[in-house]
N, C-alpha and C positions, 0 to 999 in steps of 0.2 A: 398124593391122594392117600387118604387113610385106609386102613384095612377094612373098616366097616363099609365104606363106600365101594371098595374093590369087590367085596363079597356081594353087595347089592347089585353091582354091574354084572357080575358073573351069573347071579340068579336070574336077572332080567334077560341076559343073552340066552339062557337055557330054556326060557319059556317058549311056548308055541306061539304066543303073540308078543314078540319082542317090541320094545319101544323104539321109536324113531330116534335118530341121532339128535335131532332138535329137541325132543322131549327130555332125553338124558342130559343135554346141555343145560336146560332150564333147571332140572333137579340139582345138577352139580353147582350151578350158579347160586341157587338158593342156599345150599349147604355152605358155600364159601362166604355167603353174607351172614351166616349165623343162624339160619332157620333149621329146624329139625324136620327131616324128611323121612317119611316111612311110606313105602309103596308096596302093595301086594298085587300080583298079577291075577287075572281072572282064574287061571289054573290053580293058584294058591287058595282061592276062595270057593272051590267047587261046592262045598256044603255049608258055607258060612255066609250070613247076611252081612254084606259090606258096610251098611250103615250102622249095624249093631257093633261090629268090630271097630269102626271108626269112633263111635261114641265111647266104647270101653278104653280105647287107646288115649282119647282125650281126657277122660276122667282120671285114668292112671297117671298120665303125664302131669296134669295139673296137681294131683295129690302129691306126686314126687316133688314138684316145684314148691308147693306150699309147705310140705313137711321138711324139706331138706335145704332149700335154697333161699327162702324168703324169711325175713324177720316178721314176727307176728305184728299185725296192725290192729290197733285198738279201734274197734268200730262200735263200742258201746254208745248207746243213745244216738246212733246215726241211722238214717233211713236209706235203704238201698232201693233203687228203682230199676226194675227189669222190664225191658221191652219184650215183645213177643219173640220167641225163638232165641232167648238168651238164658243163661243159667249162672248160678253162683254157688259156692260152697262156703259154709261157715263152720269153723271148728269150735265146739263147745266141750271143754274138758277132754274126755276120751271119745267123743263122737264127732263124726263129719256129717253135716246136714247139707244135702244137695237140693237146691230149689231150681226147678226148670219151668220156664214159661213156654207155651206153645200156641198154636193157632186156636185150639179149643179151650185152653185153660192152663192151670198150674199144677205141677206135681211136686211133692216133697218126699225125699227118701232119707232115712237116717241109717248110717253105717258105723260100725266100730272104726275108729281112726286107723287109717292105713289099709283098710279093706274096702272092697266095693263089689264083692260077689253076692252077698246075701244081706239085704237090708233088715235091720231090727225093727223098723217101723216105716210105714208109708201112708200117705194120704194124697188126695187130689181134689181139685175143684174145677168145674167147667164154667165158661162164660155162657150166660143165657142171652136172650134177645136184649138189645139195647145195652150190651156189656154188663148186665146185672149178673153178679156172681152167684152161682148155684154150687153147692158143695155136697160131697158125700165122703164119709170116712171109709178108707179101704180096710 
């Protein structure tokens, strides 16, 4: 068992709401299969929105993968199709463009490459009745 997982187990045992052995076994199995596992207990998140933290972890993780582990893919002159509740990132020179679709519409945020704290530009559009797109610049 690696040190990171040992630390994770120690932290989980120290919380007021420890995980069941079966839950820890699932996490261990996922890690052994090559999945990345990050879990925070309710006590760790006392003043943090769990969904916001999860989104930030996902964005940071995908940026790390895109910038450090993947070869760039030429997507010029290709169309990307996003279903609702999906997102994608596009690197343009020194910018990272994040496109997110949701139940109500689409948002686009532009960040300096490697950063995701403060967008340099944002806009969004909402779907109207009959899926007609209505938009407003932010």
